[in-house]
C-alpha positions in Angstrom: -51.8 -12.3 10.9 -48.8 -10.1 11.8 -46.0 -10.2 9.3 -43.1 -11.6 11.2 -39.9 -10.4 9.5 -36.4 -11.7 9.8 -34.1 -9.7 12.0 -30.9 -10.4 13.8 -32.9 -11.1 16.9 -33.8 -14.4 15.3 -30.1 -15.3 14.6 -28.9 -18.4 16.5 -25.2 -17.6 15.9 -24.6 -20.4 13.3 -24.2 -19.0 9.8 -25.7 -22.0 8.0 -28.7 -22.2 10.4 -29.3 -18.4 10.2 -29.2 -18.6 6.4 -31.7 -21.5 6.4 -33.9 -19.6 8.8 -33.8 -16.5 6.5 -34.9 -18.8 3.7 -37.9 -20.1 5.8 -38.9 -16.5 6.5 -38.7 -15.8 2.7 -41.0 -18.6 2.0 -43.4 -17.4 4.7 -43.3 -14.0 3.0 -44.2 -15.5 -0.4 -47.3 -16.9 1.3 -48.1 -13.6 3.0 -47.8 -11.8 -0.4 -50.4 -14.1 -2.0 -52.8 -13.6 0.9 -52.3 -9.9 1.0 -52.9 -9.3 -2.7 -55.2 -12.3 -3.3 -53.3 -12.9 -6.5 -51.4 -15.9 -7.8 -53.5 -18.2 -5.7 -52.3 -21.0 -8.1 -48.8 -20.5 -6.6 -50.0 -21.8 -3.2 -49.3 -25.4 -4.0 -45.9 -24.5 -5.4 -44.9 -22.5 -2.4 -46.2 -25.1 0.0 -44.3 -27.9 -1.8 -41.1 -25.9 -1.7 -41.7 -25.0 1.9 -42.3 -28.7 2.8 -39.1 -29.8 1.0 -37.0 -27.1 2.5 -38.3 -27.7 6.1 -37.5 -31.4 5.8 -34.0 -30.6 4.6 -33.5 -27.9 7.3 -34.8 -30.3 10.1 -32.4 -33.0 9.0 -29.5 -30.6 9.0 -30.5 -29.2 12.4 -30.9 -32.7 13.9 -27.5 -33.8 12.7 -25.9 -30.8 14.4 -27.7 -31.7 17.6 -26.6 -35.3 17.4 -23.0 -34.2 16.8 -23.3 -31.9 19.8 -24.9 -34.5 22.0 -27.9 -32.3 22.6 -29.8 -33.8 25.5 -33.2 -32.7 24.2 -32.8 -34.1 20.7 -35.7 -36.5 20.9 -38.0 -33.8 22.2 -36.9 -31.5 19.4 -37.4 -34.2 16.8 -40.9 -34.7 18.0 -41.6 -31.0 17.5 -40.1 -31.3 14.0 -42.3 -34.2 13.3 -45.4 -32.3 14.5 -44.5 -29.3 12.2 -43.8 -31.6 9.2 -47.1 -33.4 9.9 -49.1 -30.1 9.9 -47.4 -29.0 6.7 -48.5 -32.3 5.1 -52.0 -31.8 6.3 -52.1 -28.3 4.7 -50.7 -29.7 1.5 -53.3 -32.4 1.3 -56.1 -29.9 2.1 -55.0 -27.5 -0.6 -54.7 -30.4 -3.1 -58.4 -31.4 -2.7 -59.9 -28.0 -2.3 -61.2 -26.4 -5.6 -62.7 -23.2 -4.3 -60.3 -20.3 -4.5 -61.9 -18.7 -1.4 -61.5 -21.9 0.6 -57.9 -22.2 -0.6 -57.2 -18.7 0.7 -58.8 -19.6 4.0 -56.6 -22.6 4.4 -53.5 -20.6 3.3 -54.4 -18.0 5.9 -54.6 -20.7 8.6 -51.2 -22.0 7.3 -49.8 -18.5 7.5 -50.8 -18.2 11.2 -49.3 -21.6 11.9 -46.0 -20.7 10.2 -45.9 -17.3 12.0 -46.3 -19.0 15.4 -43.7 -21.6 14.5 -41.1 -19.1 13.3 -41.6 -16.9 16.4 -41.7 -19.7 19.0 -39.5 -22.4 17.5 -36.7 -20.3 16.1 -36.7 -17.8 18.9 -36.9 -20.2 21.8 -36.4 -23.9 21.0 -33.6 -23.5 18.4 -31.7 -21.2 20.7 -31.6 -23.9 23.4 -29.4 -26.2 21.4 -26.9 -23.6 20.2 -24.4 -24.0 23.1 -24.3 -27.7 22.3 -23.5 -27.3 18.6 -21.0 -24.5 19.1 -18.9 -26.8 21.3 -18.4 -29.2 18.4 
């Protein structure tokens, strides 16, 4: 897993969204730290719960901006958000029922790859698509 880091290339030009995206990157890095050092494995649940809560809040905020801006691909974007939230729920449930530390690290590593892809693809491409619509309102 490459460690994707926040840079201005991820900025969408909306201060609130950029700050929220920075926070998502921060949570991703908390997970990467656990995987890199194989320490604090007990924090996996804590980080994932925080990530899940933050993602739901972020998606809600983002979707409201899109509604206000009459973004024509809102439904498509919501479907993508639902898919991401569903995967986070799956990871949470898997970690909850898995006792083996080694297996928990394997699941967390899979989660890390999922988050990395999401941050790269969703923020860099799909989120940029709605920016002109929200800036007009």
